[in-house]
C-alpha positions in Angstrom: 0.0 0.0 0.0 1.3 3.4 -0.9 0.1 6.6 0.8 0.7 10.1 -0.6 0.9 12.9 1.9 0.9 16.4 0.6 2.1 19.4 2.7 -0.6 21.7 4.1 -2.3 23.0 7.2 -3.6 20.5 9.7 -6.8 20.8 11.6 -8.5 18.8 14.2 -8.3 17.9 17.8 -6.3 15.4 19.8 -7.6 14.1 23.2 -4.9 12.6 25.3 -5.8 9.7 27.6 -6.5 10.7 31.2 -4.0 9.9 33.9 -4.5 6.6 35.6 -2.7 7.9 38.7 -5.2 10.8 38.9 -8.1 8.4 38.4 -6.8 6.2 41.3 -6.6 9.3 43.6 -10.1 10.5 42.5 -11.7 7.1 43.2 -10.0 7.0 46.7 -11.1 10.6 47.5 -14.7 9.8 46.4 -14.7 6.7 48.6 -13.4 8.6 51.6 -16.1 11.2 51.0 -18.8 8.6 50.8 -19.6 9.3 47.2 -20.8 6.9 44.5 -17.9 5.0 43.0 -19.8 3.7 40.0 -19.9 7.0 38.1 -18.0 6.2 34.8 -17.9 9.9 33.8 -15.3 10.6 36.4 -12.7 7.9 35.7 -10.5 6.2 33.1 -11.4 2.7 32.3 -8.5 0.2 32.7 -7.8 -3.0 34.5 -5.9 -1.0 37.2 -8.8 1.4 37.8 -11.3 -1.5 37.9 -9.1 -3.2 40.5 -9.0 0.0 42.6 -12.8 0.4 42.3 -13.4 -3.3 43.3 -11.1 -3.0 46.3 -12.7 0.3 47.5 -16.2 -1.3 47.1 -15.0 -4.2 49.3 -13.6 -1.8 51.9 -16.8 0.3 52.0 -19.1 -2.7 52.1 -20.5 -3.6 55.6 -19.1 -7.0 56.6 -18.4 -9.0 59.7 -14.9 -9.9 58.8 -11.9 -8.5 57.0 -12.6 -7.8 53.3 -10.6 -9.5 50.6 -8.9 -7.0 48.4 -8.0 -8.4 45.0 -5.6 -5.9 43.4 -5.1 -8.1 40.4 -1.8 -7.2 38.8 -2.1 -3.5 39.6 0.9 -2.2 41.6 -0.7 1.2 41.8 -3.8 -0.2 43.4 -1.7 -2.1 46.0 0.5 1.0 46.7 -2.5 3.3 47.2 -4.6 0.9 49.2 -2.0 -0.4 51.7 -2.1 2.7 53.9 -5.8 3.2 53.3 -6.7 -0.3 54.5 
């Protein structure tokens, strides 16, 4: 396949992906404030963010014993939730 690119002015917009680190912090802040964690408009969707959301839901759920926090393979989730738990 051959592509021909001609010089000229470019137009458009580029939307960079949101920061996963900021999304982790936002979820944790929302959990500590007692807010809804299921609002997809306020978070990036990745396996790491899903792990953080699951762990926060487990920490916030009423239970009689210690919650199981499955961080998956997310080092960020583990690092952020060790001091929180």
